N, C-alpha and C positions, 0 to 999 in steps of 0.2 A: 505496499500500501504506501509504503513511502516512497518509494521508488518511480509508481505509477505517477504520483500527486508534481515529485520532479521531473520527469520527463514531459508530463502533461503541461506544467509549468514552460517546458524550453519550448512550448511548438510541436512536440511530436504528437502524432495517432497513433495510440497504444491500444492494442485489440488484446481485452483477454480470452483467455482459456479457461472455462466455465465446467462444473459437470453438474450442468442445470440446463433447461431447453435455453438455448438465447434468443433473447428480448428483440422483438422489433425492432429494429432499426438501430440496435445497440451495437457498438462494437466488441461482440464477442462470437467465440465461435466455441461449441459443446464439444467436447470430448468426456470419454469414461474410463478412466488409464486401468481401472482395475477390469476391465471387462474389454482391453483391446479395442476401444472402441475412437475414432480421430478421423475426420473428412481431411486428406492430407489437404487437397487441391484447392482448398481454404487458404491454406499459408502459400499461396504461389505469389511471389514479386514480395512477400513482405522482405524489411532490410534487414530488420535483426530479431534475435529470438530467443529469451532469456526465461529459464525454465528456473523456478526457487522453491518447486512445490514438495512437499514431504511430512508426513508425520509426523507429529511433533515429540521430541524427548526430553521434554521437561514436564513432561505430565502424565500422570498417572505409573504405576508400579510396572516395572520390565519382567511382564510373562510371556510367554514363550509366545501367545497372542499380539502381544505390545510390541514385542521383537521381529516379528513376521510382519507386522501393522510399519513399522518404521522400517525396516529393509523394500517391502513390496511397492510401496508407495513412491520409493526411491527408485530403484530400477524398474520396476516397469511402467513410469511413467515416461521414463528417460530414455528406455528401450522405443517404447512408441512414439516417441516427440522425435528420438534420430532417426528414427527407419522411417518415415514421415516425411523428414527435412530431405533424403538421400534420394527419397522418389520424384522430388519436383523438376521439373524443366527448369524453374527459377528460382531457385533457392535463395538463400538467403546469404550473407558477406559472412557472419558470425550468428554463431550459438555458443551464447553463453550460460553456463550448467552449474547450478549452486555443486557442492561437496566440502570437505570440512578437515579442519584440522585433526581431528577424530584415526584420520586416515594411517596418523604418526603412531598412534596409541601410545602407552603413558612410558618416556624412555629418560626419565630423571633429569639430568643436565645436561645432555646432550644437545647439542646445536642442531636444528635440523629445516631443512633448505627443502624446497621443491623435488630437489634433487634426490632425496633421503629413499631409504626403503619403506613401503608400507608396517606397521605392525601387525601383530597376532589376534587381537581381542576381536570381540562382535562389530564394536564399530569401524574399525578399522576395516577387516571383509567388506562389509557394509557397503564403503567408499569406495575400495576396491573392482567392487562390481559393478557401484555407482555411474565411476569414470568410466568404465570398461563398455559400457551403455551408450557413451556419445561415440563409440567410434566408426558406427557406420554414417555417423552425419560431414568426422572427421574428416574420412575413408573417401567423400564424396569430393574432398577439396575445400569445404564449410571452414572456412578459421573458429575452431572450437577451444574453448575454455573452459576450465576444471578450476571453480572459484571456491577455492577452501574456507573455509571462513572459519577466524577463532570466534570465541565468546564474545554474541552484539549486545551491545549495550546498551541501553536506552531505557525510560525513566518509564517511558509507557508499556513497556512488552519486554516480552523475551525474559532472561535468566534472572538481571537488574529486578525487575518489575516482582518477580519472586524472593529475590532475597530482600527489600525493602520492607516489607512487614516486619518480620522478626527484628531486625535491624533498629527499625524505628519504637520497637517495644523494651530493648536495651536489653536483646535476651541473641543479639548475631554473637558470633563468633568464630574463630578458626577451626578449620576440621584437620582433625587428626594433629601431625606436630606442623601441620601449615606451610611444610616446604615444596608444596605442586606448585609446578610452575602453571601460569595463568598467562594465555595468551589471548587478548582482548583486544575489541575495534570497535569503537564509536558508531552509531547506528548514521548518524550525518556521512562518515568516511565510506562506509559501505555503498554509501548511494553515488557517492561522488567518484568510487575507483572503479564500480560498474560503468557510469556513465565515460569516463575514461577508455575503459577497454574496449567501446563500442570505437572510438577512433581510433584506437592505438593498432594501425592494421599488421604492425608488427609481433606483439602478444597471441601467444597459441598453448595450449597446454595449462598445466597445472599452475595456480597464481596463490600463493598466500596470502589473505585477507585479515592482517593483522597490523597493530601497531608497531611500531620498531622495538620497543622495549618492552617484554613480559614480565607479569610482576610473581611473586610468589602469592599464596593464598593467605599466609599470613602478612603480607604486607597490603593485599587489596583488601583484606576482613580490618585493617588500623587505618588506610585512606576511606573507605568507606563511612567505618562511625566516624572520623573525625566530620566528615562532608555533614552528617548528620547528628554533629553532637550528642554522637550514646556511647555507651560502654558497650566493648570487645571482648569480655571476658569469661565467656562463655563457651569453652571449646566444644568441637560437634565430636563424639568418637569415630576413629577412624573405618571402624566399621561401618 
């Protein structure tokens, strides 16, 4: 929604993929990724495609069903869209598809770049499949970018919005020993980065969407407490 607002303000015409019947006269294309349904012809001659859909990883317990939804919502939708783009006579010049720094897994103090190998945990495997699903578009010759997002911070949604309530109540604190690294990025910088990559014709493949300097969980906790003028001395057990 933040990206659509920004692009519209810049006088771009934004056509949304929606999972309901497209409203008459609206700039919408109906699709159903879970059923493999998308009318590819409606994507002809579109300049750029940006795919950010996926089941939230920040809500609910990670049951087997939830994990399937996390994986399938990303891999199936990306596969469907990528294959559709590869069939077009007039494909877009660029396909920007979401991914995440979960690709790398938990690696302690290791410095990680776009060339680093993937991790071996659940989210790492999801990200590997997610990015692999963009290959049909890339092999078609479409400039394809895998945006590996860090933790996106905005007061009105996402991870930060969920953290604010306990911190405002004075019961926020570091997790475990607090030494875990947090690679973060502000929402406005995500929007600016995506818009930059639409124009930068030299960039393709994975791009880490993170601020230059990661922080430890303990440092992030202290900073958030200071901004909110709240104590942060209630640690959360590591398990």
